C-alpha positions in Angstrom: 49.2 41.7 132.4 52.3 39.9 133.1 52.2 37.5 136.2 48.4 37.5 136.5 46.6 34.4 136.3 44.4 33.1 133.3 41.5 33.9 135.4 42.6 37.5 136.4 43.2 38.6 132.5 40.0 37.1 131.7 38.4 39.4 134.1 40.1 42.1 133.0 39.3 41.6 129.4 35.7 41.1 130.2 35.5 44.4 132.0 37.2 46.3 128.9 34.2 45.0 126.7 31.6 45.3 129.2 32.8 49.2 129.5 32.9 49.3 125.9 29.0 48.5 126.1 28.3 51.5 128.1 30.4 53.8 125.8 28.8 52.7 122.5 25.0 52.1 123.7 24.0 51.9 120.0 25.5 48.8 119.4 23.8 46.9 122.5 20.4 45.5 122.9 19.7 44.4 126.6 16.7 44.0 129.1 14.2 44.2 126.3 12.3 41.6 124.7 11.2 43.6 121.7 13.8 42.4 119.4 13.4 40.7 115.9 14.8 37.4 115.4 16.8 37.5 112.0 16.7 33.5 112.0 13.1 33.3 112.5 12.6 35.8 109.6 14.8 33.9 107.2 12.6 30.8 107.8 9.4 32.7 107.4 11.0 33.6 103.9 11.8 30.3 103.0 8.1 29.3 103.8 6.7 32.0 101.9 8.8 31.4 98.9 7.4 27.6 99.1 3.9 29.1 98.9 4.6 31.3 96.2 6.4 28.7 94.0 5.0 25.2 95.3 7.0 22.1 94.4 10.3 24.2 93.6 11.9 24.3 97.0 10.2 21.4 98.6 12.4 18.4 99.8 9.3 16.0 98.9 7.0 16.0 95.9 4.4 18.0 96.1 0.9 16.3 95.4 -2.0 18.0 94.1 -4.6 16.3 96.2 -3.0 17.4 99.2 -2.0 21.1 98.2 -4.7 22.5 100.2 -3.5 21.1 103.2 0.1 22.0 102.5 -0.5 25.7 101.7 -2.5 25.9 105.1 0.2 24.2 107.2 2.5 26.7 105.8 0.4 29.6 106.4 0.1 28.8 110.0 3.7 28.5 110.4 3.9 32.1 108.6 1.3 33.6 110.6 2.5 32.3 113.9 6.1 33.4 113.6 5.7 36.7 111.2 2.7 38.2 113.6 5.4 37.6 116.4 8.2 39.2 115.1 5.8 42.1 113.6 4.4 42.6 117.5 8.1 43.0 118.6 8.9 45.5 116.2 5.9 47.3 116.7 6.7 47.5 120.5 10.1 48.7 119.6 8.9 51.4 117.9 9.2 55.0 119.4 5.7 56.0 118.9 4.3 52.8 120.6 7.0 52.1 123.3 4.6 51.6 126.0 1.7 49.9 124.1 0.0 46.9 125.9 1.1 43.6 124.6 -2.6 42.7 123.4 -2.6 45.8 121.3 0.5 44.9 119.3 -0.5 41.3 119.1 -4.0 42.0 117.4 -2.6 44.8 115.4 0.2 42.6 114.1 -2.5 39.6 113.5 -4.8 42.2 111.1 -1.5 43.0 109.6 -0.5 39.5 108.6 -4.1 38.6 107.6 -4.0 41.8 104.9 -0.5 40.6 104.0 -1.9 37.1 103.3 -4.7 38.9 101.0 -1.9 40.2 98.5 -0.1 36.6 98.0 -2.2 36.0 94.8 -1.1 39.4 93.4 2.5 38.7 94.5 2.2 35.5 92.6 0.6 37.2 89.5 3.8 40.0 89.6 6.3 37.3 90.3 4.7 35.1 87.2 5.4 38.2 84.9 8.8 38.5 86.2 9.8 35.1 85.7 8.3 35.2 82.2 10.3 38.4 81.4 13.8 36.9 82.6 12.9 33.8 80.4 11.5 35.9 77.1 14.7 38.2 77.7 17.4 35.9 77.7 18.4 33.2 75.1 20.7 31.5 77.8 17.6 30.2 79.5 16.1 27.0 78.5 13.1 27.0 80.7 11.0 29.0 83.4 12.4 26.2 85.6 15.5 27.1 85.3 15.0 30.9 85.7 13.0 30.0 88.9 15.6 27.8 90.1 18.6 29.3 89.7 18.5 33.1 88.7 19.6 35.3 91.7 17.4 38.2 90.0 13.9 36.0 90.5 15.4 35.5 94.0 16.1 39.0 94.9 12.6 40.2 93.4 10.6 37.6 95.3 12.0 38.9 98.7 11.4 42.5 97.4 7.6 41.6 96.6 7.2 40.1 99.7 8.9 42.9 101.8 7.5 45.8 99.7 3.8 44.6 100.9 4.8 45.0 104.3 6.4 48.2 103.8 2.8 49.5 102.5 1.3 47.7 105.5 3.2 49.9 107.9 5.8 47.5 109.1 9.1 49.0 110.3 12.5 47.1 110.2 11.6 43.5 108.9 11.2 44.5 105.5 14.7 45.7 105.2 15.9 43.0 107.0 14.2 40.6 104.5 15.6 42.4 101.4 19.5 42.9 103.0 19.4 39.2 103.3 18.6 38.6 99.7 21.4 41.2 99.0 23.9 39.5 101.1 23.3 36.4 99.0 22.9 37.7 95.5 24.8 41.1 95.3 21.5 42.8 94.5 20.5 45.8 96.6 16.5 46.5 96.2 15.2 48.7 98.7 11.7 47.5 99.5 10.3 51.1 99.7 10.9 51.1 96.0 7.6 50.7 93.6 8.4 48.4 90.8 6.0 47.0 88.3 5.2 44.0 86.2 7.7 42.1 84.1 10.7 43.6 85.8 13.8 41.9 84.6 17.2 41.8 86.2 20.0 40.2 84.0 22.9 39.1 85.9 22.4 41.1 88.5 25.4 41.4 90.8 26.0 45.0 91.7 22.4 46.5 91.1 21.1 49.2 93.5 17.8 50.1 93.4 17.0 53.2 96.3 14.0 53.5 98.5 12.2 56.3 96.5 12.7 54.8 93.0 9.7 54.0 90.8 9.9 51.8 88.2 7.5 51.0 85.3 6.4 47.8 83.6 8.9 45.7 81.3 12.0 47.2 82.7 15.2 45.4 82.3 18.7 46.3 83.9 21.8 44.8 83.9 24.7 44.1 86.5 25.9 47.0 88.2 23.4 49.7 87.5 22.2 52.3 90.2 19.1 53.7 90.7 20.3 55.9 93.4 20.2 59.1 95.1 22.6 62.6 94.8 25.2 62.5 97.2 24.2 65.0 99.8 25.1 66.3 103.3 21.6 66.7 104.3 21.6 63.0 105.4 18.5 62.3 108.0 16.9 65.7 106.7 15.9 64.2 103.3 14.1 61.2 104.9 10.9 60.9 103.0 11.6 62.9 100.5 11.8 61.9 96.6 15.5 61.3 96.3 15.6 58.4 93.6 14.7 58.6 89.8 11.4 57.3 88.3 12.0 54.7 85.2 9.0 54.5 82.7 7.8 51.5 81.0 9.4 49.6 78.7 13.1 50.8 79.5 16.5 49.0 79.0 19.3 50.1 81.1 22.9 48.6 80.4 25.5 47.6 83.0 27.6 50.0 84.7 25.0 52.9 84.5 24.1 55.3 87.2 20.8 57.0 87.1 20.9 59.7 90.0 18.3 61.9 91.7 14.7 62.3 92.7 13.9 64.8 89.8 15.5 62.8 87.0 12.5 60.8 84.8 13.5 58.3 82.2 10.7 58.5 79.7 8.9 55.3 78.4 10.8 53.3 75.8 14.5 54.7 76.4 17.4 52.6 76.1 20.6 53.5 78.1 23.9 52.2 77.4 26.6 51.0 79.7 28.5 53.1 81.9 26.4 56.2 81.7 26.2 58.6 84.3 22.5 60.2 84.4 21.4 63.1 86.4 18.9 64.7 84.2 15.7 63.4 82.9 15.5 61.8 79.3 12.5 61.9 77.1 10.5 58.9 75.8 11.9 56.6 73.1 15.5 58.5 73.3 18.7 56.3 73.1 21.6 57.6 75.3 25.0 56.0 74.7 28.5 57.3 76.3 31.2 57.7 73.1 33.3 55.3 72.8 37.2 56.6 73.7 39.2 55.8 71.0 41.4 52.4 71.2 45.1 52.4 70.2 46.9 49.0 69.6 50.6 48.6 69.6 53.1 45.9 69.6 55.5 47.8 71.1 55.1 48.2 74.8 57.3 51.2 74.9 55.2 53.1 72.4 52.2 52.4 74.4 53.7 54.1 77.4 54.2 57.1 75.3 50.6 57.9 74.4 49.4 60.9 75.6 46.7 60.5 77.9 46.3 57.0 77.8 47.1 56.4 81.2 44.8 58.8 82.5 41.9 56.4 82.7 41.0 54.8 86.1 38.1 52.1 86.0 
């Protein structure tokens, strides 16, 4: 490029970029209006959170005599924007590539109406989640503290919203929502998972809950827990199959544990200690622990280096 003007250099660079668009079309969206707006969906989530927890995330004081109008105003915002985004993703679905816009809009409107009817139930579940977090954490001094500050409650809130949209047949949007929460909290809950009441995430960082996971009531999981699928080469061929574990009621899973596989069932009342690797079912009432490795202590750094097997562990 030596001797070329800045404009000539820029044109060559632009042409190279445009050529890459042709070479990798999966990473390009052009000449289509059926594309979701992630920023709008984040605004929708924020408004829904204010509906679910009135007075907690508002900039101004919420007065009881005006709450009816406030909720109505927020529902109008959500209805308009969520309907529009749902219509777009429905139009982008391969099963409805040429559907009339009016049909898409009507279908999206019905979905939003059905979703609104689920809000009281979502609030009921979230109440139990907040209570479980408060009851199980001696470091929590109030339920206000739990709602305001616990990343687990934020991730669960977004999941509960997204899960209802999954049940209503909405593509793409639920995953965008939960991955947004994932990016903020480090907690990855697939919106397809089925999770019961009184669900408690303690600390939360690094938790992964897969798409076909089923979790009962009164379950508590700690940071670094994976409820995942066994590694497989079948990839997309497994879509729709049960790939992730089933967790019963009143189960506690401590940090760093992986429970894997669609045939793996953890029975009611089970406690699983930290850093376990579970690929087989566990009967109800069992306690599962990894046998602690023997610790060796020495004041002589040279003798430490000579200990057989001591340096074989990589964590």
